[in-house]
GUROMAR-733660 format. One record per residue: residue in three letters; residue number from 1; x, y, z of N, C-alpha, C in turn. Coordinates in Angstrom, 3 decimals. Layout:
REM GUROMAR-733660
> keke / nuse / n_x / n_y / n_z / ca_x / ca_y / ca_z / c_x / c_y / c_z
> ala / NUM / X / Y / Z / X / Y / Z / X / Y / Z
...
REM end
This chain:
REM GUROMAR-733660
> keke / nuse / n_x / n_y / n_z / ca_x / ca_y / ca_z / c_x / c_y / c_z
> unk / 1 / 112.152 / -78.704 / -25.661 / 110.429 / -79.111 / -25.447 / 109.265 / -78.315 / -25.725
> unk / 2 / 108.940 / -78.097 / -26.250 / 107.790 / -78.076 / -27.249 / 106.630 / -77.963 / -26.457
> unk / 3 / 106.108 / -76.621 / -25.969 / 104.407 / -76.870 / -24.954 / 103.597 / -76.197 / -26.246
> unk / 4 / 102.436 / -76.910 / -25.788 / 101.867 / -75.935 / -26.588 / 100.910 / -75.617 / -25.267
> unk / 5 / 100.952 / -73.825 / -26.482 / 100.181 / -73.100 / -25.420 / 98.989 / -73.092 / -25.069
> unk / 6 / 98.243 / -73.507 / -25.391 / 97.089 / -73.266 / -26.213 / 95.728 / -73.508 / -24.653
> unk / 7 / 95.731 / -74.836 / -24.135 / 94.807 / -74.625 / -23.285 / 95.314 / -73.916 / -22.033
> unk / 8 / 96.388 / -73.282 / -22.228 / 96.821 / -72.781 / -21.076 / 95.941 / -70.741 / -21.159
> unk / 9 / 96.111 / -70.489 / -22.527 / 95.875 / -69.410 / -23.111 / 94.046 / -69.376 / -22.578
> unk / 10 / 93.248 / -70.254 / -22.412 / 91.904 / -70.758 / -22.017 / 91.976 / -70.460 / -20.583
> unk / 11 / 93.027 / -70.487 / -19.678 / 93.087 / -70.278 / -17.692 / 93.291 / -71.585 / -17.466
> unk / 12 / 94.318 / -72.749 / -17.704 / 94.288 / -73.877 / -17.288 / 95.792 / -73.421 / -16.581
> unk / 13 / 96.248 / -74.144 / -16.154 / 97.358 / -74.668 / -15.332 / 98.243 / -75.603 / -14.871
> unk / 14 / 99.240 / -75.695 / -14.821 / 100.046 / -76.733 / -15.325 / 101.693 / -76.696 / -14.329
> unk / 15 / 102.050 / -77.641 / -14.122 / 103.730 / -77.869 / -13.825 / 103.914 / -78.634 / -14.449
> unk / 16 / 105.195 / -78.720 / -14.714 / 106.311 / -79.302 / -15.860 / 107.472 / -79.457 / -14.796
> unk / 17 / 108.032 / -80.555 / -14.773 / 109.286 / -80.770 / -15.065 / 110.021 / -81.578 / -15.570
> unk / 18 / 111.178 / -80.786 / -16.257 / 111.844 / -81.093 / -17.335 / 113.607 / -81.240 / -17.323
> unk / 19 / 114.074 / -81.479 / -17.295 / 115.972 / -81.954 / -17.443 / 116.616 / -81.688 / -19.221
> unk / 20 / 117.429 / -80.471 / -18.826 / 118.300 / -79.790 / -20.671 / 118.926 / -80.599 / -20.520
> unk / 21 / 119.659 / -80.997 / -21.262 / 120.980 / -81.021 / -21.410 / 122.178 / -79.975 / -22.063
> unk / 22 / 122.770 / -79.439 / -21.504 / 123.365 / -78.297 / -22.030 / 125.074 / -79.149 / -22.395
> unk / 23 / 125.207 / -80.103 / -21.775 / 127.000 / -80.542 / -21.963 / 127.742 / -80.439 / -22.837
> unk / 24 / 126.751 / -80.086 / -24.046 / 127.673 / -79.281 / -25.747 / 128.006 / -78.213 / -25.852
> unk / 25 / 127.291 / -77.346 / -24.978 / 127.349 / -75.771 / -24.837 / 128.815 / -75.634 / -24.080
> unk / 26 / 129.342 / -74.630 / -25.406 / 130.538 / -73.926 / -24.889 / 130.671 / -72.352 / -23.667
> unk / 27 / 131.227 / -72.442 / -23.625 / 131.370 / -70.896 / -22.379 / 132.910 / -70.350 / -22.294
> unk / 28 / 133.707 / -69.634 / -23.688 / 135.373 / -69.402 / -23.111 / 136.235 / -70.515 / -23.692
> unk / 29 / 135.510 / -71.869 / -24.494 / 137.045 / -73.156 / -24.838 / 136.476 / -73.547 / -23.744
> unk / 30 / 135.141 / -73.575 / -23.314 / 135.451 / -74.697 / -22.044 / 133.465 / -74.984 / -21.631
> unk / 31 / 133.724 / -76.620 / -21.911 / 131.997 / -76.970 / -21.584 / 131.884 / -77.016 / -20.277
> unk / 32 / 131.243 / -76.188 / -19.839 / 131.157 / -75.814 / -17.935 / 129.583 / -76.836 / -17.031
> unk / 33 / 129.040 / -77.590 / -17.892 / 127.491 / -78.318 / -18.053 / 128.247 / -79.397 / -17.830
> unk / 34 / 127.918 / -79.686 / -16.401 / 128.129 / -81.785 / -16.014 / 128.068 / -81.983 / -16.217
> unk / 35 / 126.193 / -81.561 / -15.404 / 124.886 / -82.561 / -15.661 / 123.753 / -81.440 / -15.829
> unk / 36 / 122.819 / -82.682 / -16.562 / 121.944 / -82.080 / -16.086 / 120.982 / -80.806 / -15.924
> unk / 37 / 120.149 / -79.684 / -16.470 / 119.894 / -78.687 / -15.528 / 118.565 / -79.379 / -15.157
> unk / 38 / 118.423 / -79.144 / -13.764 / 116.882 / -79.984 / -13.655 / 115.807 / -78.291 / -13.559
> unk / 39 / 114.435 / -78.161 / -14.120 / 113.837 / -77.479 / -14.575 / 112.648 / -77.778 / -13.605
> unk / 40 / 111.527 / -76.993 / -13.275 / 109.670 / -77.285 / -12.388 / 109.308 / -75.586 / -13.238
> unk / 41 / 108.953 / -75.848 / -14.436 / 108.150 / -74.769 / -14.708 / 106.609 / -75.092 / -14.606
> unk / 42 / 106.196 / -73.991 / -13.710 / 105.147 / -73.596 / -14.005 / 104.394 / -73.475 / -14.929
> unk / 43 / 103.219 / -73.502 / -15.278 / 101.959 / -71.720 / -16.492 / 101.083 / -71.633 / -15.816
> unk / 44 / 100.925 / -70.678 / -15.156 / 99.560 / -70.340 / -14.843 / 98.385 / -69.982 / -16.376
> unk / 45 / 97.284 / -69.586 / -16.461 / 96.750 / -69.307 / -18.017 / 95.806 / -67.785 / -17.170
> unk / 46 / 95.791 / -67.142 / -17.545 / 95.015 / -65.856 / -17.618 / 94.535 / -65.104 / -19.230
> unk / 47 / 93.851 / -63.977 / -18.445 / 93.213 / -63.783 / -19.949 / 94.194 / -62.770 / -20.849
> unk / 48 / 94.392 / -63.771 / -21.911 / 94.764 / -63.425 / -23.008 / 96.787 / -63.717 / -22.638
> unk / 49 / 96.571 / -64.053 / -21.314 / 98.329 / -64.401 / -21.566 / 98.951 / -65.678 / -20.154
> unk / 50 / 100.032 / -65.994 / -20.350 / 100.582 / -67.201 / -19.410 / 101.863 / -66.611 / -18.395
> unk / 51 / 101.446 / -66.931 / -17.309 / 102.899 / -66.589 / -16.455 / 103.156 / -68.146 / -16.599
> unk / 52 / 104.447 / -67.710 / -16.935 / 105.834 / -68.822 / -16.751 / 106.232 / -68.100 / -15.709
> unk / 53 / 106.684 / -69.594 / -14.527 / 107.834 / -69.342 / -13.974 / 108.850 / -70.363 / -13.481
> unk / 54 / 109.807 / -70.586 / -13.210 / 111.136 / -71.762 / -14.033 / 111.802 / -71.622 / -12.027
> unk / 55 / 111.936 / -72.640 / -11.706 / 113.013 / -72.937 / -10.578 / 114.226 / -73.799 / -11.187
> unk / 56 / 114.963 / -73.316 / -11.702 / 116.296 / -74.185 / -11.650 / 117.128 / -74.652 / -11.025
> unk / 57 / 117.853 / -75.107 / -11.658 / 118.768 / -76.139 / -10.384 / 120.000 / -77.091 / -11.493
> unk / 58 / 120.742 / -75.751 / -10.875 / 121.990 / -76.812 / -11.955 / 123.833 / -76.134 / -11.585
> unk / 59 / 124.782 / -77.272 / -12.127 / 125.850 / -77.144 / -11.619 / 126.813 / -76.932 / -12.816
> unk / 60 / 127.868 / -75.708 / -12.478 / 128.677 / -75.680 / -13.539 / 130.703 / -76.284 / -12.897
> unk / 61 / 130.688 / -76.350 / -13.834 / 132.218 / -76.253 / -13.727 / 133.198 / -75.827 / -14.824
> unk / 62 / 133.855 / -74.761 / -13.802 / 134.582 / -73.294 / -14.529 / 136.360 / -73.838 / -14.150
> unk / 63 / 137.200 / -72.848 / -14.605 / 137.780 / -72.819 / -14.832 / 138.277 / -71.190 / -14.145
> unk / 64 / 138.904 / -70.996 / -12.656 / 139.104 / -69.847 / -11.561 / 139.676 / -68.683 / -13.181
> unk / 65 / 139.068 / -67.386 / -13.310 / 139.466 / -66.618 / -14.311 / 140.894 / -66.298 / -13.681
> unk / 66 / 141.360 / -65.981 / -11.940 / 141.904 / -65.140 / -12.040 / 143.530 / -66.435 / -11.249
> unk / 67 / 143.086 / -67.269 / -11.096 / 143.990 / -68.730 / -10.495 / 144.522 / -70.059 / -11.305
> unk / 68 / 143.494 / -69.777 / -12.119 / 142.947 / -71.414 / -13.069 / 142.479 / -72.646 / -12.486
> unk / 69 / 142.115 / -72.161 / -11.411 / 141.951 / -74.038 / -10.418 / 140.896 / -74.017 / -11.339
> unk / 70 / 139.984 / -75.094 / -10.831 / 138.557 / -75.453 / -11.286 / 137.848 / -75.323 / -10.406
> unk / 71 / 136.700 / -74.779 / -11.059 / 135.882 / -73.634 / -9.570 / 134.100 / -75.008 / -10.121
> unk / 72 / 133.677 / -75.127 / -9.245 / 132.599 / -76.081 / -9.396 / 131.740 / -74.945 / -8.000
> unk / 73 / 130.604 / -74.473 / -9.182 / 129.343 / -74.150 / -8.913 / 127.672 / -73.917 / -9.046
> unk / 74 / 127.802 / -74.912 / -7.317 / 126.233 / -75.242 / -7.450 / 124.942 / -73.372 / -7.822
> unk / 75 / 123.519 / -74.148 / -8.774 / 122.989 / -72.758 / -8.995 / 121.719 / -72.868 / -8.642
> unk / 76 / 121.053 / -72.122 / -8.140 / 119.638 / -72.382 / -7.525 / 118.485 / -71.161 / -8.286
> unk / 77 / 118.671 / -70.593 / -9.578 / 117.778 / -69.591 / -10.115 / 116.265 / -69.663 / -10.233
> unk / 78 / 115.381 / -68.777 / -10.362 / 114.965 / -68.597 / -10.718 / 114.024 / -67.545 / -11.766
> unk / 79 / 113.635 / -67.997 / -12.708 / 112.799 / -66.917 / -13.427 / 111.009 / -66.434 / -13.755
> unk / 80 / 111.175 / -65.875 / -13.874 / 109.638 / -65.339 / -14.225 / 109.261 / -64.891 / -15.962
> unk / 81 / 108.361 / -65.500 / -17.199 / 108.298 / -64.205 / -17.849 / 106.852 / -64.396 / -18.386
> unk / 82 / 106.016 / -63.243 / -18.849 / 104.567 / -63.644 / -19.460 / 104.098 / -63.419 / -21.338
> unk / 83 / 104.139 / -64.728 / -20.666 / 103.641 / -64.974 / -22.940 / 102.276 / -64.160 / -22.824
> unk / 84 / 102.682 / -64.438 / -24.156 / 101.387 / -63.743 / -24.889 / 101.247 / -63.401 / -26.456
> unk / 85 / 99.999 / -63.784 / -26.951 / 99.772 / -64.201 / -28.708 / 100.586 / -63.371 / -29.410
> unk / 86 / 100.460 / -62.128 / -28.790 / 100.362 / -60.920 / -29.295 / 100.756 / -59.398 / -28.904
> unk / 87 / 101.664 / -58.971 / -29.315 / 101.294 / -57.191 / -28.541 / 100.411 / -56.387 / -29.226
> unk / 88 / 100.234 / -55.412 / -27.967 / 99.240 / -54.154 / -27.814 / 99.227 / -53.186 / -27.651
> unk / 89 / 98.933 / -51.974 / -28.412 / 99.699 / -51.016 / -28.438 / 100.742 / -50.542 / -27.836
> unk / 90 / 100.297 / -50.946 / -25.722 / 100.334 / -50.022 / -24.358 / 101.116 / -51.357 / -24.115
> unk / 91 / 101.449 / -52.126 / -24.730 / 102.624 / -53.262 / -23.823 / 103.937 / -52.748 / -24.802
> unk / 92 / 105.155 / -53.669 / -23.703 / 106.565 / -52.889 / -24.064 / 106.600 / -53.977 / -24.453
> unk / 93 / 107.746 / -54.864 / -24.944 / 108.142 / -55.885 / -25.949 / 109.299 / -56.216 / -25.315
> unk / 94 / 110.321 / -55.905 / -23.811 / 110.751 / -56.297 / -23.713 / 110.133 / -56.994 / -22.379
> unk / 95 / 109.088 / -56.183 / -21.668 / 108.834 / -57.059 / -20.482 / 107.779 / -58.839 / -21.360
> unk / 96 / 107.192 / -58.725 / -22.396 / 106.584 / -59.648 / -22.802 / 107.469 / -61.009 / -23.731
> unk / 97 / 107.642 / -62.497 / -23.909 / 107.487 / -62.678 / -24.806 / 105.869 / -63.378 / -25.546
> unk / 98 / 106.912 / -63.128 / -26.838 / 105.657 / -63.167 / -27.646 / 105.520 / -64.356 / -28.182
> unk / 99 / 104.290 / -65.354 / -28.409 / 104.390 / -66.613 / -28.736 / 103.756 / -66.810 / -29.844
> unk / 100 / 103.697 / -65.998 / -31.015 / 102.103 / -66.165 / -32.170 / 101.582 / -67.246 / -32.808
> unk / 101 / 102.585 / -68.118 / -32.768 / 101.804 / -69.870 / -32.549 / 101.208 / -70.774 / -31.534
> unk / 102 / 101.488 / -69.452 / -29.915 / 100.632 / -70.685 / -29.464 / 101.916 / -71.851 / -29.077
> unk / 103 / 102.979 / -72.071 / -29.234 / 103.997 / -72.861 / -29.291 / 105.332 / -73.029 / -28.173
> unk / 104 / 105.710 / -72.937 / -27.434 / 106.610 / -72.267 / -26.830 / 107.730 / -73.508 / -27.085
> unk / 105 / 109.116 / -72.842 / -27.417 / 110.260 / -74.247 / -27.384 / 110.816 / -73.161 / -25.881
> unk / 106 / 110.471 / -74.358 / -24.637 / 111.029 / -74.681 / -23.456 / 112.825 / -74.080 / -23.543
> unk / 107 / 113.503 / -75.410 / -23.845 / 114.377 / -75.437 / -23.987 / 115.097 / -74.163 / -24.431
> unk / 108 / 114.304 / -73.491 / -24.641 / 115.115 / -72.675 / -25.830 / 115.394 / -71.218 / -24.424
> unk / 109 / 114.040 / -71.224 / -24.482 / 113.550 / -70.146 / -23.666 / 115.427 / -70.159 / -21.729
> unk / 110 / 114.793 / -71.391 / -21.496 / 115.224 / -71.182 / -20.463 / 116.966 / -71.097 / -20.821
> unk / 111 / 117.205 / -71.704 / -21.709 / 118.766 / -72.331 / -21.787 / 119.545 / -70.478 / -22.316
> unk / 112 / 118.612 / -69.436 / -22.583 / 118.729 / -68.213 / -22.588 / 118.643 / -67.234 / -21.516
> unk / 113 / 117.854 / -67.903 / -20.541 / 117.887 / -67.710 / -18.858 / 119.273 / -67.870 / -18.512
> unk / 114 / 119.801 / -68.609 / -18.334 / 120.957 / -69.390 / -17.824 / 121.817 / -68.691 / -18.682
> unk / 115 / 121.950 / -68.587 / -19.512 / 122.797 / -67.690 / -20.294 / 123.040 / -66.948 / -19.490
> unk / 116 / 122.243 / -65.842 / -19.635 / 122.243 / -64.521 / -19.560 / 122.737 / -63.745 / -18.298
> unk / 117 / 122.397 / -64.669 / -17.416 / 122.416 / -64.350 / -16.241 / 123.593 / -65.669 / -15.235
> unk / 118 / 124.678 / -65.650 / -16.570 / 125.848 / -66.629 / -15.817 / 127.325 / -64.991 / -15.966
> unk / 119 / 127.867 / -65.327 / -14.764 / 128.986 / -63.853 / -14.564 / 129.967 / -64.213 / -16.079
> unk / 120 / 130.055 / -63.053 / -15.661 / 130.874 / -62.109 / -16.754 / 132.720 / -62.822 / -16.423
> unk / 121 / 132.794 / -63.040 / -14.681 / 134.380 / -63.452 / -14.473 / 133.560 / -64.209 / -13.589
> unk / 122 / 134.911 / -66.208 / -13.407 / 134.784 / -66.538 / -12.410 / 135.229 / -67.101 / -11.474
> unk / 123 / 134.929 / -67.094 / -10.286 / 136.209 / -66.778 / -9.837 / 136.059 / -67.955 / -8.696
> unk / 124 / 136.933 / -68.847 / -8.214 / 137.064 / -69.822 / -6.660 / 136.876 / -69.295 / -5.781
> unk / 125 / 136.866 / -68.250 / -5.524 / 136.174 / -67.199 / -4.227 / 136.255 / -65.926 / -4.612
> unk / 126 / 136.124 / -64.913 / -3.669 / 135.356 / -63.309 / -3.822 / 136.794 / -62.480 / -3.996
> unk / 127 / 138.093 / -63.623 / -2.746 / 139.011 / -62.457 / -2.347 / 139.949 / -64.037 / -2.962
> unk / 128 / 140.218 / -63.989 / -3.974 / 141.291 / -65.101 / -4.959 / 142.482 / -63.905 / -5.447
> unk / 129 / 143.155 / -64.998 / -5.322 / 144.560 / -63.891 / -5.318 / 145.550 / -64.003 / -6.767
> unk / 130 / 144.794 / -65.167 / -7.053 / 145.179 / -65.104 / -8.550 / 146.992 / -65.633 / -8.734
> unk / 131 / 147.703 / -65.051 / -9.900 / 148.586 / -65.838 / -9.843 / 150.010 / -65.144 / -10.093
> unk / 132 / 151.219 / -65.124 / -9.168 / 152.479 / -64.351 / -9.349 / 152.877 / -64.236 / -10.748
> unk / 133 / 152.514 / -62.825 / -11.581 / 153.391 / -62.671 / -12.393 / 154.811 / -62.413 / -12.960
> unk / 134 / 155.320 / -62.626 / -12.127 / 156.759 / -63.225 / -11.666 / 156.626 / -64.880 / -12.595
> unk / 135 / 156.827 / -65.533 / -11.621 / 156.905 / -66.630 / -11.403 / 155.175 / -68.028 / -11.861
> unk / 136 / 154.405 / -67.229 / -11.690 / 153.346 / -68.460 / -11.748 / 152.840 / -69.262 / -11.029
> unk / 137 / 153.050 / -69.111 / -9.820 / 152.883 / -69.387 / -8.464 / 151.203 / -69.155 / -8.362
> unk / 138 / 150.257 / -69.780 / -8.047 / 149.187 / -69.582 / -7.481 / 149.118 / -68.578 / -5.454
> unk / 139 / 149.573 / -68.183 / -6.026 / 148.971 / -66.822 / -4.482 / 147.827 / -67.252 / -3.427
> unk / 140 / 146.981 / -67.962 / -3.476 / 146.509 / -68.654 / -2.904 / 146.941 / -69.901 / -1.919
> unk / 141 / 147.700 / -70.485 / -2.408 / 148.493 / -71.107 / -1.784 / 149.927 / -70.701 / -1.024
> unk / 142 / 150.136 / -68.941 / -1.345 / 150.727 / -68.635 / 0.251 / 151.960 / -68.379 / -1.520
> unk / 143 / 152.756 / -67.381 / -0.593 / 153.467 / -66.176 / -0.887 / 154.480 / -66.922 / -1.389
> unk / 144 / 154.776 / -66.153 / -2.528 / 156.077 / -67.242 / -3.763 / 157.416 / -66.502 / -3.375
> unk / 145 / 157.519 / -65.284 / -2.804 / 159.418 / -64.542 / -2.712 / 159.780 / -63.649 / -3.502
> unk / 146 / 158.461 / -63.835 / -4.934 / 159.241 / -63.051 / -5.585 / 158.929 / -61.505 / -5.038
> unk / 147 / 160.290 / -60.151 / -6.419 / 160.260 / -58.542 / -5.421 / 158.655 / -58.185 / -5.706
> unk / 148 / 158.054 / -58.045 / -4.795 / 156.752 / -56.943 / -5.231 / 156.869 / -55.765 / -5.704
> unk / 149 / 157.899 / -54.764 / -5.313 / 157.707 / -53.774 / -6.287 / 158.858 / -53.392 / -6.974
> unk / 150 / 158.235 / -52.967 / -8.440 / 158.373 / -52.899 / -9.048 / 158.502 / -51.266 / -10.016
> unk / 151 / 159.461 / -50.684 / -9.569 / 159.768 / -48.980 / -10.464 / 159.752 / -49.592 / -11.991
> unk / 152 / 158.808 / -48.188 / -11.855 / 159.273 / -47.508 / -13.740 / 160.222 / -47.731 / -13.800
> unk / 153 / 159.997 / -48.371 / -15.226 / 161.646 / -47.732 / -16.162 / 162.044 / -46.650 / -16.322
> unk / 154 / 161.380 / -45.673 / -16.263 / 161.939 / -44.264 / -16.900 / 161.788 / -43.488 / -15.391
> unk / 155 / 161.531 / -44.184 / -13.646 / 162.656 / -44.376 / -12.756 / 163.106 / -44.473 / -12.266
> unk / 156 / 164.327 / -45.657 / -12.938 / 164.763 / -46.779 / -12.799 / 166.140 / -45.639 / -11.907
> unk / 157 / 166.866 / -44.581 / -13.219 / 167.910 / -44.299 / -12.772 / 167.914 / -43.196 / -11.616
> unk / 158 / 166.389 / -42.575 / -11.293 / 166.573 / -42.081 / -9.562 / 166.939 / -43.155 / -8.566
> unk / 159 / 166.930 / -44.373 / -7.951 / 167.223 / -45.449 / -7.308 / 168.553 / -44.606 / -7.542
> unk / 160 / 169.158 / -44.585 / -8.334 / 170.671 / -44.777 / -7.576 / 170.783 / -43.185 / -6.890
> unk / 161 / 170.002 / -42.453 / -6.860 / 170.570 / -41.496 / -6.180 / 169.909 / -41.156 / -4.559
> unk / 162 / 169.363 / -42.919 / -4.157 / 168.919 / -42.763 / -3.299 / 169.813 / -44.008 / -2.010
REM end
């Protein structure tokens, strides 16, 4: 959705509700967005800038990085940006989003916010035990009975001395 910011740079305020379809977006070989991202965006105009506050609500479905079980997680996130038509010398370009033609691609900005906020590891729970490295059993379902003590092969000859 392209938003014309001219009226906001003149001091107007408005709230926009949008749905983003990220179903085609792929992360690590998986398409995690099973439903549209719902966003409520408030735009408030000030002198030479527009404050954008976004409230996003979405769900991701990804496999757990330790055990492989499907993990569904609901997210509620808030993002804020200060939009300017040009940077002045004293302004830091990391703090502001420059919109030189006063037209903002809102979908792209929100998509970037979501992707930058995504965790690097997806876990079904913080204490996920993962899979047994020998038999592959999901250790969250119980112990597999495999020998857990491994002796360093370089020191295995010393075991005969005990």
